[in-house]
N, C-alpha and C positions, 0 to 999 in steps of 0.2 A: 599732461598736455596731449599725449598720444591717445589716451583713453577718451578724452573729450572729442577728438577728431573721429575716433571710431564710433562713438555714440552719435555724433552728427551725421556720419555716413549711414549708420544703421537706420536712423530716423528718416533720412532722405530715401533710402531704399524701401522702407516700409510705406512711405507715402506713394512712391511709384507703384509698388505692388498693390496697394489699395485702389489706386486709380485704374490699373489694369484689370483687377478683379471686378470693379464696378462696371467697366466697359463690357467685359465678357458677360456678366450677369444681366446687364441691361439688354445686350444684343440677343442673348438666348431667350430672355423673357418676352421680348417683342416678337421674335420668331415663333416661339411656341404659342403665344396668344393669337397671333395672326393665323396660325394653323389650327385654331379651334380649342386650344387648351385654356381653361379658365385661369384667371390670375390666382384664385385661391389654391388651385391644384399646383400651380407653379410654385407658389409660396411654400406649400407643404413639402414639395420635392426638394426645394433648396434648403429648407431647414433640416430635413433628414440628411441631406448630403453633408452639410456643415457639421451637424452633430456627429455623424459617422467619421468624418475626417478628424475631428478632435479626439474621438475615441481611439482611432488608429494611431494618431501621433502620440497620445498618452501611453499607449501600450508599447510603442517603439521606444520612446524615451525611457520608460521604466525598464525595459529589457536591457537597454544600453547601460543604465545605471547599475544594474545587477551584475554586469560582466566584470 
């Protein structure tokens, strides 16, 4: 039972984090676009940032696993 509660809370936290991330990305996109950056460039920058983030997380998790 406790595991189900933990999973429900984790899913709720994930939905909250997704909404917050969407709000941040949307705000930054509008700001950058209004200040002259093309949507294609913004799109490329965001993809690079996300890809790099996943690479860094993977490295950190792997180093923790090896300890």
